[in-house]
N, C-alpha and C positions, 0 to 999 in steps of 0.2 A: 504494500500500500504506500502511496506517495503522500508524504506529509511535509508541509512547508511552514516554517515559522515566520510569519509576516511581522510580528512584533519586534524582532531583533534586527530589522533592516537598518543599515546606516542612515543617518539623517540627511535630509536635503538642506543645503545651505543656500540662502537667498539674500541678495544685497540689492537695494534699490535706492538711488539718489535722484531726487526730483528738485529742479531749480525753477522757481517762479519769479517773474518780473512783472508786477502788476501796476496798473494805474487806476486810481479812484476816479470814476466818471460821475459819481455822486457821493454823498456822505455814507451811503450804505452799499454801494456796488463797486467792485473792482474787476478789471479785465486785463488780460495780458498773456504772454507766451509761456509755455512750459517746455523744458528739456528734461527728459527722463533717461537714465542709464540703469539697466537691469542686468544682473548676472546671477545665474543659478548653476550650481554644480552638485553632483552627488555620485556616490559609489553605491552600487547595489549588487546583490548576488542573483545571478540568473538561476531560476529554479530548475531549468532543464540541464544546463551544463555544470552547475554548482561552481561557477567562476565569477570573480569580481568583474563588473563592468563599470566604466567611468563614462559619465556624460556631463556636458555643460551646455549652457545656452547664454548668449549675450545679445542684448537688444539695445537699440538707440531709437528713441521716439521724440518727436517734436509736435507741439500742438498749441491749443489755446484753452484758457479757462475763464469762467465767469463765476464770481463769488459774491453772494448776497449776505450781508451781516444783519443780525437781529440783536439788539442790546437787551441783555438780561439784567444787568446792573452796571454800575460805573466801570467795573474792571472785567466783567465777564460777558461774553458774546456767544451766540449760536450762529453758525454760518452754514449755508448750503452752497455746494460748489458743483458745477457742471463742467465737464472737460471733454475735449476731443483731441486725439493724438494719432499720429501715424509714424511708422518707421521701419527700419530693417534690422535684421539680426542674423545670427548663425547658430544652428544647433550642431553640436559635435558629439560623437560617441566614439567608442573604441574602434568601430569599424567603418564609420561613415561621417560625412559632414554635409550640411545642406543650408542654403540661404532661405530666409523667411521674410516675408513682408507682412506686417500686421497693422491693424488700426483698432482703436478702442474708444468707446463712448463710456463715460463714467459719471455717476452722481454720488456725491459724498457729503454726509453731514459731519460737522466738526464743532468742538467746543474750544473757545479761545479765552485765554487769561492774559490780560494786558496790564501788567503792574505799573509800567511807566509809559509815557506817550510814544516812544519810538520802538519799544520791544514788546513782543507778544509770544506766548507759548500756545501751541495748538495740539489738540488730540483729535485725530480722525477716528470716527467710530463707525465701522462698517463701510460697505461700498456696494453699489449696484452697478454692474458693468456689462457691456457687450463687447466682446473681442473677437476679431476674425483674423486667423493666421493662415496665410497662403504659402504652402510648401508642397511637398509630395502629396501629403494628405491635407486637404483643406479642412480647417476646424473653425467652426463658429461656436463660441461659448458665451452663455449668459450666466453670470454669477451674482449671487447675493451673499456677501461675506458679512454676516452680522457679528461674528466673533473677532473680526480683524480690527486691531487697534494699532495706529501708528502715531508717532509724535514728531513735532517739528518746531522750528523757531522762525519767527518773522521779524524782520527789521524794516521799519517804515521810513523811507526817505521822503523828506518834504511833505509829510502828512501829519497833521495833528490828530488827536485822539477822537475827533468827532465821527463816530460811526453809528 
């Protein structure tokens, strides 16, 4: 009988860096470009050959975002962000490598703490996204990540705290 232990698989490592450059078009709405760099790598055990396999994926995306701020108190805000991005990447494994084109639409709620006028800390809580990856196998994925939390820091150039 074939038995495979999925719980003891090596972990997947994921790194994502997103850079935003926004401009306030009103006191509560910001808009601007996004640049996103993503890297994912993992080692896994092939259940058929019982050998380690290495794979990694690197992507570069660029796009636009719109963020609407809602004031909860003097220093706390709720924000809703919509974004669209497109880019290229490369998937590599032990035996092959392929180019990937992908685009993504995302909607993300976030909580923002702004202790001083120029600095803010944000926590993204969940995300609803539609992503299409075009490679050998075309994949369209609709995701709702309610348990996903990410943190960031904002620095506001030439903008006072009026949000």
